[in-house]
C-alpha positions in Angstrom: -23.0 9.5 -22.6 -19.7 11.0 -23.8 -17.3 8.9 -26.0 -14.3 11.0 -25.1 -13.5 11.4 -21.4 -11.2 14.0 -20.7 -9.4 15.4 -17.9 -11.6 18.4 -17.6 -14.6 15.7 -17.3 -12.8 14.3 -14.7 -11.8 17.3 -12.8 -15.7 18.3 -12.7 -16.5 14.9 -11.3 -14.1 15.0 -8.6 -15.1 18.2 -7.5 -19.0 17.2 -7.7 -17.9 14.1 -5.8 -16.7 16.3 -2.6 -20.6 17.1 -2.5 -22.7 14.7 -3.7 -22.7 10.8 -4.6 -21.9 10.4 -8.3 -24.0 8.5 -10.6 -22.7 4.8 -11.2 -21.6 5.5 -14.9 -19.9 8.6 -13.7 -18.2 6.6 -11.2 -17.0 4.2 -13.5 -15.8 6.9 -16.1 -13.7 8.4 -13.5 -12.3 5.3 -12.1 -11.0 4.1 -15.5 -9.9 7.5 -16.1 -8.0 7.6 -12.9 -6.2 4.3 -13.7 -4.7 5.7 -17.2 -3.9 9.5 -16.3 -0.9 10.6 -14.6 -2.4 14.0 -13.6 -5.9 13.4 -12.4 -4.8 11.1 -9.3 -2.7 13.9 -7.9 -5.7 16.1 -7.9 -7.8 13.4 -5.8 -5.0 13.3 -3.5 -4.7 17.3 -3.4 -8.6 17.5 -2.7 -8.0 14.6 0.3 -5.1 16.7 1.7 -7.4 19.9 1.7 -10.4 18.2 3.2 -7.9 16.8 6.0 -6.9 20.2 6.6 -10.1 22.0 6.7 -11.3 19.4 9.3 -8.2 20.5 11.3 -9.1 23.9 11.7 -11.0 24.9 14.8 -13.1 28.2 13.7 
């Protein structure tokens, strides 16, 4: 396990969580990072918005 958890790591986990359930340690690290970072929670919100928009499309 890495000692430093960066925004780059968080972004990878945020994107991966769209397709799969993350392991408990990745969820824990991501949760802790989201509490202290100003930018990464915005990415989570943007991904949720995109997910809702895609559900609204009727192709």
